[in-house]
C-alpha positions in Angstrom: 0.0 -0.1 0.1 2.7 2.6 0.9 4.7 1.7 -2.2 1.9 2.2 -4.4 1.1 5.5 -2.7 4.8 6.3 -3.1 4.3 5.7 -7.2 1.3 7.5 -7.2 2.7 10.7 -5.5 6.2 10.6 -7.8 3.9 10.5 -11.3 1.6 13.3 -9.3 4.8 15.7 -9.0 6.2 14.8 -12.6 2.7 15.5 -14.2 2.5 18.7 -12.1 6.1 19.9 -12.9 5.3 19.2 -16.9 2.0 21.2 -16.7 3.6 24.1 -15.0 6.8 23.9 -17.4 6.0 26.7 -19.8 7.7 24.5 -22.6 5.3 21.7 -22.3 2.3 23.8 -21.8 0.0 23.7 -25.1 0.8 27.0 -27.2 -1.3 28.8 -29.8 1.3 30.1 -32.6 1.1 33.4 -33.6 2.4 33.5 -37.4 1.8 35.3 -41.1 2.6 34.0 -44.3 3.3 35.2 -47.5 2.9 33.8 -51.2 5.0 34.5 -54.4 2.8 32.4 -57.2 4.3 32.1 -60.8 2.3 30.0 -63.7 3.1 26.5 -62.3 4.9 27.1 -59.2 4.7 29.4 -56.0 7.4 30.2 -53.0 5.7 30.2 -49.4 7.2 32.0 -46.9 5.9 31.4 -43.2 7.2 34.3 -40.2 7.0 32.7 -37.0 6.7 35.1 -33.8 10.1 35.0 -31.7 8.9 33.4 -28.7 7.3 30.4 -30.8 10.0 29.8 -33.1 12.1 29.1 -30.3 9.9 26.0 -29.4 9.3 25.0 -33.3 11.9 22.0 -33.9 10.1 21.5 -37.3 7.4 22.5 -39.9 5.7 20.9 -42.3 3.2 22.4 -45.4 0.1 21.0 -46.9 -1.3 22.1 -49.7 -3.9 20.8 -52.0 -6.5 22.2 -54.8 -9.9 21.2 -52.2 -10.6 23.1 -49.2 -10.9 19.8 -47.2 -7.2 18.8 -48.1 -8.4 15.3 -49.4 -5.3 14.9 -51.8 -3.0 17.0 -49.8 0.6 17.0 -50.6 2.8 17.4 -47.3 6.3 18.5 -47.8 8.9 19.6 -44.9 9.6 23.6 -44.6 13.4 25.1 -44.4 14.3 27.3 -41.2 15.4 30.2 -43.2 16.5 32.6 -40.4 15.2 33.4 -37.1 11.9 33.1 -37.3 11.1 32.8 -41.1 10.5 29.5 -42.7 10.0 28.8 -46.5 8.9 26.5 -49.1 9.2 26.1 -52.8 6.3 24.3 -54.2 6.5 23.1 -58.0 4.4 21.0 -60.5 1.2 23.3 -59.9 -1.7 23.7 -62.5 -1.8 27.5 -63.5 -4.9 29.3 -63.1 -5.3 27.6 -59.9 -6.0 28.3 -55.9 -4.6 26.4 -53.9 -4.8 26.1 -50.0 -2.7 25.6 -47.3 -2.1 24.5 -43.9 0.4 24.3 -41.8 2.0 21.3 -38.9 4.0 22.1 -36.3 6.6 19.9 -34.3 6.9 19.7 -31.2 2.6 18.5 -30.9 2.3 20.7 -28.2 2.8 23.5 -30.6 -0.8 24.1 -32.1 -1.5 26.3 -35.1 -4.8 28.1 -35.7 -7.5 26.2 -37.8 -7.8 28.6 -40.7 -6.3 27.7 -43.9 -4.5 30.3 -46.0 -4.7 29.8 -49.9 -3.2 31.9 -53.1 -3.8 31.2 -56.7 -1.2 30.6 -59.3 -1.0 32.7 -62.3 -2.3 32.0 -65.8 -0.1 30.8 -68.6 0.6 33.5 -70.9 0.1 34.4 -74.3 2.8 34.0 -76.9 6.0 36.6 -77.3 5.2 38.5 -80.4 7.6 40.8 -82.2 6.4 43.5 -84.9 8.9 44.2 -87.8 10.1 46.4 -90.0 8.0 46.9 -93.7 9.8 46.5 -96.9 8.9 46.9 -100.8 7.0 50.1 -100.2 5.1 51.7 -103.3 2.0 53.6 -103.7 -0.5 50.5 -103.4 1.6 47.7 -101.6 3.9 47.1 -99.0 5.6 44.0 -97.2 5.2 43.8 -94.1 6.9 40.9 -91.5 6.7 39.4 -87.5 8.1 36.8 -85.4 6.5 34.9 -82.9 7.6 32.5 -79.8 6.1 30.2 -77.7 7.2 32.0 -74.6 6.7 30.8 -71.3 3.9 28.7 -71.7 5.3 26.3 -74.3 2.3 26.0 -76.2 1.6 25.4 -79.5 0.6 28.6 -81.9 -2.5 27.9 -83.6 -2.9 31.1 -85.7 -0.7 34.0 -86.2 -1.1 37.1 -88.7 -1.4 40.9 -89.2 -3.9 43.8 -88.8 -3.3 46.8 -90.5 -5.4 49.9 -91.1 -5.6 53.6 -91.9 -6.4 54.2 -87.9 -3.9 53.5 -85.1 -6.8 52.4 -82.5 -9.8 50.8 -82.6 -11.3 48.2 -85.1 -13.3 50.3 -87.7 -11.6 49.6 -90.9 -9.2 47.5 -89.9 -8.3 44.2 -92.1 -7.0 41.1 -90.8 -4.5 38.9 -92.9 -3.8 35.0 -91.5 -0.3 33.9 -92.2 -0.7 29.8 -91.0 0.6 28.8 -87.1 3.5 27.8 -85.8 7.1 29.8 -84.3 9.4 31.7 -86.3 9.6 34.5 -89.2 6.4 35.0 -91.1 5.3 38.1 -93.2 2.3 39.0 -95.8 2.1 41.5 -98.9 -0.5 43.7 -98.6 -2.0 45.5 -101.4 -4.7 48.0 -102.7 -3.5 50.2 -100.3 -4.3 54.0 -100.5 -1.2 56.2 -102.0 0.5 58.5 -99.9 -1.1 57.5 -96.8 -0.2 56.0 -93.3 -0.8 52.4 -92.6 -0.8 50.9 -89.0 -0.1 47.4 -88.6 0.4 44.9 -86.0 1.4 41.5 -85.5 -0.5 39.0 -84.0 -0.6 35.1 -82.4 -3.0 33.0 -80.7 -2.3 30.0 -78.3 -5.1 28.2 -76.0 -3.9 30.5 -73.5 -5.0 33.6 -75.5 -4.1 36.7 -78.3 -1.1 38.7 -78.0 0.4 41.4 -80.2 3.2 43.0 -81.1 4.2 46.7 -81.1 1.9 48.9 -83.6 4.4 50.0 -86.7 3.6 52.5 -89.2 4.7 53.2 -93.0 3.7 55.6 -95.4 2.6 54.4 -99.1 4.5 56.4 -101.5 3.2 59.4 -103.6 2.9 58.2 -107.2 3.3 61.4 -108.5 6.6 61.8 -106.8 7.8 59.0 -108.2 
């Protein structure tokens, strides 16, 4: 009986000591986070308050496209400096919302329940350059352009030019399609007005949208001065 009482007393003292030790008391962390997303990746930075950071040994991040985290992926975060942690998330989907939660170790560190979120950027349209015009006459000209796939690396489904007597707007604007694919392309335009200023711009289309080069201009020749 005395031995049982002794064991109970020792256990009670240990439990009381642990409870009174602030290191082992449950702590709710105070932190802030920030996101630097791109099209298919993101950098997550986590800033934990100094007091709790002194107790934090490891942090895992869970991210998912679902708010219930049914398909969450867990990654360890890297302790950068003092109270800063970070992680690089790759192989993400473009134009997609991602939800974030954090898991702190040791287990007596508790985080807030709410999830953070960020959205990846849409993949960009092609990169288009409007190039110089050549072989200008009173009624004709040859216009040139170039297109590259850019960051999205998706196929160019259409490319060509718009040209008009007006710099802005679509009134009177004419279109010339020059096929598809990357690289240089050109078109010969005719039936132009003599001694007039024309504006032209190259364009290209992929599944993410349409992109334009700079709008350039040229003057057709005056036939009476030829």
